C-alpha positions, 0 to 999 in steps of 0.5 A, spaced: 897 712 347 899 710 340 894 714 335 890 711 330 894 708 324 893 708 317 896 701 313 898 699 307 896 691 306 901 688 302 899 681 299 906 677 298 906 672 293 912 668 296 914 666 302 919 671 305 925 666 307 923 660 302 920 663 296 914 658 296 908 661 293 904 663 299 897 661 295 899 654 297 900 655 305 895 654 311 891 659 314 892 658 322 887 664 324 885 671 325 890 676 328 886 682 332 889 689 332 890 688 340 891 684 345 885 679 344 885 676 352 881 670 354 875 672 350 876 675 343 869 674 340 868 680 345 872 685 342 871 689 336 877 691 331 881 690 324 884 682 323 889 680 318 890 672 317 896 668 320 898 663 315 904 658 316 908 656 309 908 649 308 915 649 306 920 652 311 914 653 316 914 660 317 908 664 321 906 671 317 901 676 316 897 676 310 896 681 308 902 684 311 900 691 314 905 696 313 904 703 316 905 709 312 910 711 317 914 707 321 913 712 327 906 710 328 909 703 330 916 705 334 914 713 335 913 712 342 916 712 349 920 706 350 916 706 357 910 704 353 913 698 348 915 693 353 912 690 360 919 687 362 921 689 369 929 688 367 929 692 360 931 698 363 936 695 367 944 696 365 945 689 367 953 688 367 952 681 364 947 683 359 948 680 352 955 676 354 952 669 351 952 672 344 958 676 345 962 669 348 959 665 342 961 669 337 968 670 340 968 662 340 966 662 332 971 668 331 977 666 335 982 669 330 979 676 331 977 676 339 980 683 340 978 689 336 972 687 332 967 691 329 960 690 331 953 693 328 947 692 332 941 693 327 935 696 332 940 698 337 934 700 342 936 703 348 943 701 347 944 695 351 947 691 347 952 697 344 954 698 351 955 691 352 959 690 346 963 696 347 965 694 354 968 687 351 972 690 347 968 691 340 968 697 335 961 698 336 956 702 331 948 701 331 942 704 327 934 705 330 929 707 326 926 711 333 928 717 335 925 716 342 929 710 343 935 713 340 935 719 344 934 715 351 940 711 349 944 717 348 942 720 355 942 714 359 948 709 357 952 715 354 952 712 347 956 717 343 951 720 337 956 718 332 955 711 334 948 710 333 945 713 326 938 714 326 935 709 320 932 703 318 935 697 316 932 698 309 934 706 309 942 704 312 948 705 308 955 702 310 961 699 306 962 692 303 966 687 308 966 692 314 963 688 319 966 683 324 959 681 327 952 684 325 947 683 330 939 682 330 937 682 337 929 682 338 929 686 331 928 680 325 921 680 326 920 686 326 922 687 318 917 687 312 922 684 307 927 680 312 930 676 307 931 682 303 935 686 309 939 680 311 941 680 303 943 687 305 947 685 311 951 680 308 954 685 303 957 690 310 959 683 313 967 681 312 968 674 309 968 669 315 963 674 319 957 672 323 950 674 323 946 673 329 938 673 329 934 672 336 927 671 333 919 668 336 920 660 335 914 658 330 913 652 334 913 654 341 909 650 346 905 656 349 902 659 343 900 652 340 896 651 346 893 658 346 891 657 340 887 650 341 884 654 347 881 658 342 879 653 337 876 649 343 872 655 344 869 655 337 873 661 334 878 662 329 883 667 333 891 665 334 895 668 339 900 668 334 904 675 331 902 682 333 902 686 327 898 692 328 899 693 336 905 692 341 910 689 340 908 689 333 911 682 331 910 680 323 913 673 323 915 667 327 921 662 324 923 655 324 930 653 323 928 650 316 926 658 315 933 660 316 936 654 312 932 655 306 934 663 307 942 660 307 941 657 301 939 663 296 944 667 300 950 662 300 951 663 308 952 657 313 948 656 319 953 654 324 949 655 330 942 655 333 939 655 340 932 655 343 930 659 349 924 658 354 923 664 356 917 666 361 911 663 361 904 666 362 897 665 362 898 658 365 897 656 373 904 656 376 904 649 378 904 647 370 910 651 369 916 647 371 913 641 368 912 645 361 919 648 362 922 641 362 918 639 356 920 645 352 927 645 353 927 637 351 923 638 344 926 645 342 919 649 343 921 654 347 919 661 345 926 664 342 930 661 337 937 664 335 941 662 330 948 665 328 950 665 320 957 665 317 959 668 310 964 664 307 971 666 305 970 667 299 
């Protein structure tokens, strides 16, 4: 179990991605520091507001709960963190879509590319990229996850550094490819971290980011359900309990941050992912609708650093 946690509550004045003033943003509702279920009014706990940027559509916690120690969130056994059964399976096809995409975007560097995995977790993406011929390196803030990656997938210790994205130091213009797979929604100041990453990236290099989609249909339907029950709760985000999501993003969120950091959004993709909390008979129709309207749970973007 995760012990009781202490937080600093930070009141951001500006949207992390586009810079719009947060005082003008819409409050969607409140989010408990635990799973809310179908009757959140029967539960007790601490809540924070979930706001939506009126300019770029970013969803974020307000105020932002920042733990005294990052290990309060991530210093746990990997088995406690994810409910996905395939999370602990070393699938040889894992990360193949991302690898094939970056090789398509960087065809002149199809071999010998240097890759950085930010938030390497169990090391599955590192292992997959290594198999595909990348010269890999990772950073991971959780000692438990780093240890598991070293022991389970035999990732060399010098290839996975114990550090946060905010602390890590690398040479400028060093990597061809930097990946944030299911990590970017956990960063307290994502635009600032992205700016640091751009410096590590070679001219023409690619940054890959997978995040929760702020426009996902399932979240909107559950939020509507809460409203119909006469509550002001929302299911968006999970800032104080696993999986500790602090943000949900839109394509415009990335278009705006690309303008600030002189990046090009070269590819985007929406994935439906698994659908929960709805009857099985509804899921095929929901899946088709989500595919058609780009309202799936996951948004993936690929950003390119200019050549000069």
